[in-house]
Structure formats: structure tokens, C-alpha cells
C-alpha positions as CSV (number, residue, x, y, z in Angstrom):
1,X,69.3,-44.9,1.2
2,X,68.7,-41.2,1.5
3,X,65.4,-40.1,2.9
4,X,62.6,-38.8,0.8
5,X,60.8,-35.5,0.9
6,X,60.7,-33.4,4.1
7,X,57.1,-32.7,5.4
8,X,55.2,-29.9,3.5
9,X,57.9,-29.6,0.9
10,X,56.3,-31.6,-1.9
11,X,55.3,-28.5,-3.9
12,X,57.8,-25.7,-2.9
13,X,58.0,-22.3,-4.5
14,X,61.4,-20.6,-4.4
15,X,61.7,-16.8,-4.6
16,X,65.1,-16.2,-6.1
17,X,65.4,-19.8,-7.3
18,X,68.5,-19.0,-9.5
19,X,70.7,-18.1,-6.5
20,X,73.6,-20.3,-5.6
21,X,72.1,-21.5,-2.3
22,X,68.5,-21.6,-3.4
23,X,69.1,-23.4,-6.6
24,X,70.9,-26.2,-4.9
25,X,68.1,-26.9,-2.5
26,X,65.6,-26.7,-5.3
27,X,67.6,-29.2,-7.3
28,X,67.8,-31.7,-4.5
29,X,64.1,-31.4,-3.9
30,X,63.3,-31.9,-7.6
31,X,65.6,-35.0,-7.6
32,X,63.7,-36.3,-4.6
33,X,60.4,-36.0,-6.5
34,X,59.0,-32.6,-5.4
35,X,57.0,-30.4,-7.8
36,X,59.4,-27.5,-7.7
37,X,58.5,-24.0,-8.9
38,X,60.0,-20.6,-8.4
39,X,61.0,-17.2,-9.8
40,X,64.1,-15.3,-10.4
41,X,65.0,-11.8,-11.6
42,X,66.6,-13.0,-14.8
43,X,67.0,-16.1,-16.9
44,X,70.2,-18.1,-16.6
45,X,71.9,-21.4,-17.3
46,X,71.0,-22.4,-13.7
47,X,67.3,-21.8,-14.4
48,X,67.7,-24.0,-17.5
49,X,69.3,-26.7,-15.5
50,X,66.4,-26.6,-13.0
51,X,63.9,-26.8,-15.9
52,X,65.7,-29.9,-17.1
53,X,64.9,-31.5,-13.8
54,X,61.2,-30.6,-14.2
55,X,61.1,-27.4,-12.2
56,X,58.9,-24.5,-13.3
57,X,61.0,-21.3,-13.4
58,X,59.3,-17.9,-13.9
59,X,61.3,-14.9,-14.9
60,X,60.5,-11.7,-12.9
61,X,58.6,-11.5,-9.6
62,X,54.8,-11.3,-9.7
63,X,52.0,-12.5,-7.4
64,X,50.5,-14.7,-10.1
65,X,53.7,-16.8,-10.3
66,X,52.9,-18.4,-6.9
67,X,50.5,-21.3,-7.4
68,X,47.5,-21.4,-5.0
69,X,48.4,-25.0,-4.0
70,X,52.1,-24.4,-3.2
71,X,53.0,-26.3,0.0
72,X,55.5,-23.7,1.1
73,X,57.5,-20.7,0.0
74,X,61.2,-20.8,0.4
75,X,63.1,-17.5,0.8
76,X,66.7,-16.3,1.5
77,X,67.7,-13.3,3.6
78,X,68.1,-11.4,0.3
79,X,64.4,-11.4,-0.4
80,X,62.8,-8.1,0.6
81,X,59.6,-7.9,2.6
82,X,57.7,-6.1,-0.3
83,X,58.2,-9.0,-2.8
84,X,54.8,-9.5,-4.4
85,X,55.1,-13.3,-4.2
86,X,55.8,-13.1,-0.5
87,X,52.8,-10.8,-0.1
88,X,50.7,-13.4,-2.0
89,X,51.9,-16.2,0.2
90,X,50.6,-14.2,3.3
91,X,47.2,-13.7,1.6
92,X,46.9,-17.5,0.9
93,X,48.3,-18.6,4.3
94,X,51.1,-20.5,2.7
95,X,54.0,-21.2,5.1
96,X,57.2,-19.2,4.4
97,X,60.5,-20.9,5.4
98,X,64.0,-19.7,5.2
99,X,66.4,-21.7,2.9
100,X,68.5,-22.7,5.9
101,X,65.4,-24.5,7.4
102,X,64.8,-26.2,4.1
103,X,68.4,-27.4,3.9
104,X,68.3,-28.6,7.5
105,X,65.3,-30.6,6.6
106,X,67.1,-32.2,3.7
107,X,70.0,-33.3,5.9
108,X,67.7,-35.0,8.5
109,X,68.4,-38.7,8.9
110,X,71.8,-38.4,7.1
111,X,75.4,-37.9,8.3
112,X,76.0,-34.2,7.7
113,X,79.4,-32.4,7.3
114,X,78.8,-28.7,7.5
115,X,81.6,-26.4,6.2
116,X,81.9,-23.0,7.8
117,X,84.4,-20.1,7.8
118,X,84.8,-16.6,6.5
119,X,86.7,-17.8,3.5
120,X,87.0,-21.1,1.6
121,X,83.7,-22.7,2.3
122,X,82.7,-23.4,-1.3
123,X,86.1,-24.8,-2.3
124,X,86.3,-27.1,0.8
125,X,82.7,-28.3,0.4
126,X,83.4,-29.0,-3.3
127,X,86.6,-30.9,-2.5
128,X,84.7,-33.2,-0.1
129,X,81.8,-33.7,-2.5
130,X,84.2,-34.6,-5.4
131,X,86.5,-36.9,-3.3
132,X,83.7,-38.8,-1.6
133,X,82.0,-39.3,-5.0
134,X,85.4,-40.5,-6.4
135,X,85.4,-43.1,-3.6
136,X,81.9,-44.4,-4.6
137,X,80.2,-43.1,-1.5
138,X,77.6,-41.2,-3.5
139,X,77.1,-38.3,-1.1
140,X,74.4,-35.6,-1.3
141,X,75.8,-32.1,-1.3
142,X,74.8,-28.5,-1.5
143,X,77.5,-26.0,-2.5
144,X,77.6,-22.2,-3.0
145,X,79.1,-22.6,-6.5
146,X,79.0,-24.8,-9.6
147,X,81.6,-27.5,-9.9
148,X,81.8,-27.9,-13.7
149,X,78.4,-27.0,-15.2
150,X,75.4,-24.8,-14.4
151,X,73.3,-26.5,-11.8
152,X,76.1,-28.8,-10.6
153,X,76.1,-27.1,-7.2
154,X,73.9,-29.8,-5.6
155,X,73.1,-33.4,-5.9
156,X,70.8,-35.9,-4.2
157,X,72.9,-39.0,-3.6
158,X,72.0,-42.4,-2.4
159,X,74.8,-42.5,0.3
160,X,74.5,-41.6,3.9
161,X,76.8,-38.5,3.9
162,X,75.5,-35.0,3.2
163,X,78.1,-32.3,2.6
164,X,76.8,-28.7,3.0
165,X,78.2,-25.2,2.8
166,X,77.2,-23.5,6.1
167,X,76.7,-19.8,5.6
168,X,77.5,-17.5,8.6
169,X,76.5,-14.3,6.9
170,X,73.0,-14.2,8.3
171,X,73.5,-16.7,11.1
172,X,71.6,-19.3,9.1
173,X,74.2,-22.0,9.9
174,X,72.7,-22.1,13.4
175,X,69.9,-24.3,11.9
176,X,72.2,-27.3,11.1
177,X,73.1,-30.2,13.4
178,X,76.2,-31.7,11.7
179,X,78.0,-34.8,12.8
180,X,81.2,-33.1,11.6
181,X,81.6,-29.3,11.4
182,X,84.6,-27.5,9.7
183,X,85.6,-24.0,10.7
184,X,88.3,-22.8,8.2
185,X,88.8,-19.3,9.7
186,X,87.0,-16.6,11.6
187,X,87.2,-13.0,10.6
188,X,85.0,-9.9,10.7
189,X,82.8,-9.7,7.6
190,X,79.1,-9.2,6.7
191,X,79.1,-5.9,8.5
192,X,75.3,-5.3,8.0
193,X,74.7,-8.3,10.4
194,X,77.7,-8.3,12.7
195,X,78.9,-5.3,14.6
196,X,82.0,-6.7,16.2
197,X,84.3,-9.7,16.4
198,X,82.6,-10.7,19.7
199,X,79.4,-11.1,17.8
200,X,81.2,-13.2,15.2
201,X,82.7,-15.5,17.8
202,X,79.4,-15.9,19.6
203,X,77.8,-16.9,16.3
204,X,80.5,-19.5,15.6
205,X,80.2,-20.8,19.1
206,X,76.5,-21.3,18.6
207,X,77.3,-23.2,15.4
208,X,79.8,-25.4,17.1
209,X,77.3,-26.1,19.9
210,X,74.9,-27.5,17.2
211,X,77.3,-30.4,16.5
212,X,75.5,-33.7,17.5
213,X,76.7,-35.5,20.6
214,X,79.8,-37.6,19.7
215,X,80.5,-35.4,16.7
216,X,83.6,-33.5,15.8
217,X,84.8,-30.0,15.1
218,X,87.6,-29.7,12.5
219,X,89.2,-26.3,12.9
220,X,92.3,-24.5,11.7
221,X,95.3,-24.4,14.1
222,X,97.0,-21.6,12.1
223,X,94.3,-18.9,11.8
224,X,94.2,-16.7,14.9
225,X,90.5,-16.2,14.7
226,X,90.0,-20.0,14.6
227,X,92.5,-20.5,17.5
228,X,90.5,-18.0,19.6
229,X,87.3,-19.8,18.8
230,X,89.0,-23.0,20.0
231,X,90.0,-21.3,23.2
232,X,86.5,-20.0,23.8
233,X,85.0,-23.5,23.2
234,X,87.4,-24.8,25.9
235,X,86.9,-28.5,25.2
236,X,83.1,-28.4,25.0
237,X,83.2,-30.3,21.8
238,X,85.6,-33.0,20.4
239,X,88.1,-31.0,18.3
240,X,90.5,-31.9,15.6
241,X,92.9,-29.1,14.6
242,X,94.8,-29.0,11.3
243,X,97.5,-26.7,9.8
244,X,101.2,-26.0,9.9
245,X,101.3,-25.1,13.6
246,X,103.4,-27.5,15.7
247,X,100.4,-28.4,17.9
248,X,98.0,-29.3,15.0
249,X,96.4,-32.7,15.3
250,X,96.6,-33.0,11.5
251,X,100.0,-31.4,10.7
252,X,100.8,-29.9,7.3
253,X,104.5,-30.7,6.8
254,X,104.9,-29.2,3.4
255,X,103.1,-27.6,0.5
256,X,105.2,-27.7,-2.7
257,X,103.9,-25.7,-5.7
258,X,103.9,-27.5,-9.0
259,X,102.6,-25.0,-11.5
260,X,98.8,-24.9,-11.1
261,X,99.0,-27.9,-8.7
262,X,100.5,-28.5,-5.3
263,X,102.0,-31.5,-3.6
264,X,101.0,-31.7,0.1
265,X,102.4,-33.8,2.8
266,X,100.6,-34.2,6.2
267,X,101.0,-36.2,9.3
268,X,97.7,-37.7,10.6
269,X,97.4,-40.3,13.4
270,X,101.1,-40.9,13.3
271,X,101.3,-41.6,9.6
272,X,102.6,-39.5,6.8
273,X,100.5,-38.9,3.6
274,X,101.5,-37.1,0.5
275,X,98.9,-36.2,-2.1
276,X,98.2,-33.8,-4.9
277,X,95.9,-30.8,-4.9
278,X,94.9,-30.0,-8.4
279,X,94.5,-26.2,-7.9
280,X,97.2,-23.6,-7.1
281,X,97.8,-21.8,-3.8
282,X,98.7,-22.7,-0.2
283,X,95.2,-21.7,1.0
284,X,93.6,-24.3,-1.3
285,X,96.1,-26.9,0.0
286,X,94.9,-26.1,3.5
287,X,91.3,-26.4,2.4
288,X,92.1,-29.9,1.1
289,X,93.7,-30.8,4.5
290,X,90.5,-29.6,6.3
291,X,88.5,-31.9,3.9
292,X,90.8,-34.8,4.7
293,X,90.5,-34.3,8.4
294,X,86.7,-34.1,8.2
295,X,86.4,-37.2,6.1
296,X,88.6,-39.1,8.5
297,X,86.5,-37.8,11.5
298,X,83.5,-39.4,9.8
299,X,85.3,-42.7,9.3
300,X,86.5,-42.4,5.8
301,X,90.1,-43.9,5.6
302,X,92.5,-41.0,5.1
303,X,94.8,-43.1,3.0
304,X,91.9,-43.5,0.5
305,X,90.5,-40.0,0.8
306,X,93.9,-38.2,0.3
307,X,94.5,-39.4,-3.3
308,X,90.8,-39.0,-4.1
309,X,91.1,-35.2,-3.4
310,X,93.2,-34.9,-6.5
311,X,90.0,-35.4,-8.5
312,X,88.9,-31.9,-7.5
313,X,90.0,-29.6,-10.3
314,X,88.2,-26.4,-9.3
315,X,84.8,-24.8,-8.9
316,X,83.4,-22.0,-11.1
317,X,84.8,-18.6,-10.2
318,X,87.5,-20.0,-7.8
319,X,90.7,-19.3,-9.9
320,X,88.9,-20.7,-12.9
321,X,90.7,-20.3,-16.3
322,X,88.3,-18.3,-18.6
323,X,90.6,-18.6,-21.6
324,X,93.7,-17.4,-23.4
325,X,94.2,-15.0,-26.3
326,X,97.3,-13.3,-27.7
327,X,99.4,-15.1,-25.1
328,X,97.4,-13.6,-22.2
329,X,95.6,-15.9,-19.8
330,X,92.3,-14.7,-18.2
331,X,91.4,-16.2,-14.9
332,X,88.2,-15.6,-12.8
333,X,88.3,-15.1,-9.0
334,X,85.4,-14.9,-6.6
335,X,87.6,-13.2,-4.0
336,X,85.9,-10.1,-2.4
337,X,87.4,-9.9,1.1
338,X,91.0,-8.7,1.5
339,X,92.1,-12.0,2.9
340,X,90.8,-13.9,-0.1
341,X,92.1,-11.3,-2.5
342,X,95.6,-11.6,-1.0
343,X,95.5,-15.4,-1.1
344,X,94.4,-15.5,-4.8
345,X,96.9,-12.9,-5.9
346,X,99.8,-14.8,-4.1
347,X,98.7,-18.0,-5.8
348,X,98.6,-16.4,-9.2
349,X,102.0,-14.8,-8.6
350,X,103.4,-18.3,-8.0
351,X,101.7,-19.6,-11.2
352,X,102.4,-16.7,-13.5
353,X,106.2,-17.0,-13.6
354,X,107.7,-14.0,-15.2
355,X,104.4,-12.6,-16.4
356,X,102.6,-9.7,-14.9
357,X,99.4,-9.9,-12.9
358,X,96.6,-7.5,-14.1
359,X,93.5,-7.3,-12.0
360,X,89.9,-6.2,-12.8
361,X,88.4,-5.7,-9.4
362,X,84.7,-5.1,-8.6
363,X,84.0,-4.3,-4.9
364,X,81.0,-6.2,-3.5
365,X,78.6,-4.5,-1.1
366,X,78.7,-0.9,0.2
367,X,79.0,-2.1,3.8
368,X,82.0,-4.3,3.1
369,X,83.7,-1.5,1.1
370,X,83.0,1.0,3.9
371,X,84.7,-1.3,6.5
372,X,87.4,-3.0,4.4
373,X,88.1,-0.6,1.5
374,X,91.5,0.3,2.8
375,X,92.5,-3.4,3.2
376,X,91.2,-4.1,-0.3
377,X,93.4,-1.4,-1.7
378,X,96.4,-2.8,0.1
379,X,95.7,-6.3,-1.4
380,X,95.6,-4.8,-4.9
381,X,99.1,-3.5,-4.4
382,X,100.2,-7.2,-4.9
383,X,99.2,-6.9,-8.5
384,X,101.3,-5.2,-11.2
385,X,98.3,-3.1,-12.2
386,X,94.6,-3.0,-11.5
387,X,91.3,-1.7,-12.8
388,X,88.7,-0.9,-10.1
389,X,85.0,-0.8,-11.0
390,X,82.1,0.7,-9.1
391,X,80.7,-1.1,-6.1
392,X,78.4,-4.0,-6.9
393,X,75.4,-3.4,-4.5
394,X,73.8,-6.8,-4.6
395,X,71.2,-6.7,-1.8
396,X,72.2,-3.3,-0.3
397,X,71.2,0.3,-0.8
398,X,74.0,2.9,-1.3
399,X,75.7,4.3,1.7
400,X,76.5,8.1,1.4
401,X,80.2,8.7,0.7
402,X,81.0,5.0,0.1
403,X,82.4,4.4,-3.4
404,X,85.1,2.4,-5.0
405,X,87.3,5.6,-4.7
406,X,88.0,4.5,-1.1
407,X,89.8,1.5,-2.6
408,X,91.5,3.4,-5.3
409,X,93.0,5.9,-2.9
410,X,94.2,3.2,-0.5
411,X,95.8,1.2,-3.3
412,X,97.6,4.3,-4.6
413,X,98.8,5.1,-1.1
414,X,100.3,1.6,-1.0
415,X,102.1,2.3,-4.2
416,X,99.8,0.4,-6.6
417,X,99.1,1.2,-10.2
418,X,95.3,1.6,-10.2
419,X,92.9,2.8,-12.9
420,X,89.3,3.5,-11.9
421,X,86.8,2.6,-14.6
422,X,83.1,3.5,-14.0
423,X,81.6,1.9,-17.2
424,X,82.2,-1.8,-17.4
425,X,81.9,-1.6,-21.2
426,X,85.2,0.2,-21.3
427,X,87.2,-2.4,-19.4
428,X,88.0,-4.8,-22.3
429,X,89.7,-2.0,-24.3
430,X,91.5,-0.7,-21.2
431,X,92.9,-4.2,-20.4
432,X,93.8,-4.9,-24.0
433,X,95.8,-1.7,-24.0
434,X,97.7,-2.8,-20.9
435,X,98.3,-6.5,-21.4
436,X,101.2,-8.2,-23.1
437,X,102.0,-11.8,-24.1
438,X,102.8,-13.7,-20.9
439,X,100.6,-11.6,-18.6
440,X,97.7,-13.0,-16.5
441,X,94.5,-11.1,-16.1
442,X,92.4,-11.8,-13.0
443,X,88.7,-10.7,-13.0
444,X,88.0,-10.5,-9.3
445,X,84.9,-10.0,-7.2
446,X,81.6,-11.6,-6.1
447,X,79.4,-9.6,-8.5
448,X,79.0,-9.7,-12.3
449,X,82.7,-8.9,-13.1
450,X,82.9,-12.5,-14.2
451,X,81.0,-11.4,-17.4
452,X,84.0,-9.4,-18.5
453,X,86.3,-12.3,-18.9
454,X,85.0,-13.4,-22.4
455,X,84.8,-9.8,-23.5
456,X,88.4,-9.2,-22.6
457,X,89.4,-12.3,-24.5
458,X,87.5,-11.1,-27.5
459,X,89.2,-7.7,-27.4
460,X,92.6,-9.3,-27.0
461,X,92.0,-11.5,-30.1
462,X,91.4,-8.5,-32.3
């Protein structure tokens, strides 16, 4: 049986409780019997899902939202120091803990699998959670996205396995002590926190060093950043590599596209396994192989886990079909880094057949746009036409001279057909004027561009 409540977390208050990472921790604590409360900037389906579990969710941030008897206040790196609830916690002497410490406490006493990497964490964590559940192992899990309904990003299970997405963006994944760790890839991102690739490598080395004695690191044999990390670790931890490289321990022999699915054949421990991945794209097939290798490292029979992976049919915002109107499909993509953008566009190209790919792209973060705007523009050149919105700031303040025009200019220089649109309300009409039956529209980015999908469908229907 899974353990109960961590010490001092029986009455937690979450600032930003509606966020992907925060809501998952709040949900597990509520399921373990804690009196959960918190606040968020706006109401949401996630907030409603938490209320259904008995949590108290306030809308807006105010000192009076924090109960005097709260046992702790949970924050993420996105919470600013001038938050009134944080100030009230200081006045009352209520302990403030980072969400990563809260998640680490929830994993204590269990067999954790921590999924890390610059791209693909949410998908791989979800694949493992779904497949292990399919096998009746009843895992606990905390994911950075919803599987099939608001609030489905986390679960308190009765089994001994805990699958968690491990976020490198603020180095919070250093708090975990997994039995099995996955590193999917290693690239420079999160420029506000990392100044160089050396800093990134050092951070991932620290994460790998947190694997418990006798544990296993599952790491890509194909991605150059991951191979460099493996070289730097130099045998300091038991390592299982996966991929198409000839020296991979778990060798990907083939990935055969079948519409919006793939058939994958691997060689593992001298045996060949062929199984179905129910989402399109080679990168998702590789995520599934990473999940297979991790489960096997934990002792789950690969021959049972491989077919169970087919039960995963996607996670919200990861190439999720929003709908279809006038013969045009609208698909939502969370891709916001050039590598992710390229991978999703290539997957959609394979799935679209003779249809055109039209992209509505919203850059995420000024710092990322400043560092990777040119590469984002080059990725958009893989689409037949694109609309580029203004930068979604999220937690950042504007950087002088950094706008989405950097991406537009780079895309045009690469030969792309790009239209800048500064008012999101104009996008549905712009796309409806471009799209034809058989086309596929991709709303892409980590901000609120996802909201445009239904509006585009409405406009197409007229």
C-alpha cells in the first residue's frame, strides 16, 4: 500500500493551485486525505476537478485566502516574492516549501520512476502511467498535462510504483531520488536559468547522481546531448541506452507509420518485440521505447508492458485532435522549442497525406524567443503556411527588442509563407480564409493559443 500524508502536509495551501505541476500534487494530497486549499489567477476546469475532491480553491491572490491554521504553503518557481499570500505566510510563520519538495515527499517509501529531458517528458510519463495502470499495477503518477479530462494529471494509486515528470527548468529535479530515471534528450533551453550547455550538463549529472544505489538510468543512444551526458557520467550509474544507434542496449529496429499510429519493433535482452504506439510520429515511438526500457528496469516484464503501451492514446495538447469542420482538421500541439516544433510538424506531414499543414504559432517566453527565434522560424518553414502571434510572456517581463518579428523574419528568410497577427481575435477569420478541405491546422505553443482551436472550427463551419 502507498504511504499516507507526508509530515506537515495535512493542511497545505497552494499558491497557483491550477498549474499543471501544482494541481497534480494537490490532487494526490487530497486523495490521501489532506485538507487542501489554494488560489489561482483564474477559474478553470482543473480548479473544478480539485473542488470535486474536496479542495478549497480561491480565485485571485489575496492574503485572506491563506487560512491561519495552514500547515504549509506550497509554491512553484513562477510565484513572485511580492505575492500577498506568500507575505501572509511569512507573517504567520507558516513554512513555505517548493512544489518539488512536496512531490519528493509524496514519492518517499515508493519505487519512483522520474522522467527527465528537454522534450517529451509529459508524453513519456503519461505512457508509463497508462501502461502500468493497464497491467493492473495501480501506480501513482504526477504528469505535466491532463490525460483525458481536467484534473487527470495525477493519481494516488495503491501500488508501489510512482511515475513523475521531473522538471529541469528550475533544477527542481535535483530533489528526487528515483529508482529509475529517464533522460530523453539534453538541449539548451530555459535561458533565464541556464547560461550554457555546460550548466545544463552539470544539472543533469546532479539529477543522475540522485538515482538510488542499485537503480538505473535509461537514456537515449541517439540524441547527441544524451550521449554526451552518458560520456560525462562515465559508468558512475548503471545505464541502459535505447534508440536506433547500433550500440543501444534496447535497439529500435523499425518504426512503421500507420496513419495516426506506428508499429514499433525493438530488440531487448536478445528478444524482438513488436508493438503499437497509438499516436503518430517517430519521436513518440521513441518515447514509448524509453517507457518500455524503464518499466523493464523496474522489473515489469517487457513482453507484457509493450502491448499495454498501446492503451496510451494521447495527452491534452500533445498532437490532440480538437475537431474537424468543412473538411479541415484542427490539431493542438504544445511544441514551443524548435526541436519539438520540427518533430510535430514532421509527424503531421506524415499523417496529413496530400493535405496542407497550416500552423498558428504562439512563441512562449521572451528569453526563449531571444535565444531560439531563428530556429523557430526555420521550423515553421516545414509548414505550408503559418500565422505567428505575439510572444506569450508567462512568468517573464518583456525584453527590449525581443518580439515575434524575430521568428517571422527568420521564417521568411527560410522561404516560409508567414503572416504575423497581433490580435488573437483575428486568427479564426485569417485561417478560415486560408484553409481548404483536406488541410490540417495546427495550433502550436505552450501558451493560450490552444483556446483558438474551437474558434477556428466555429469560423470554418460558417
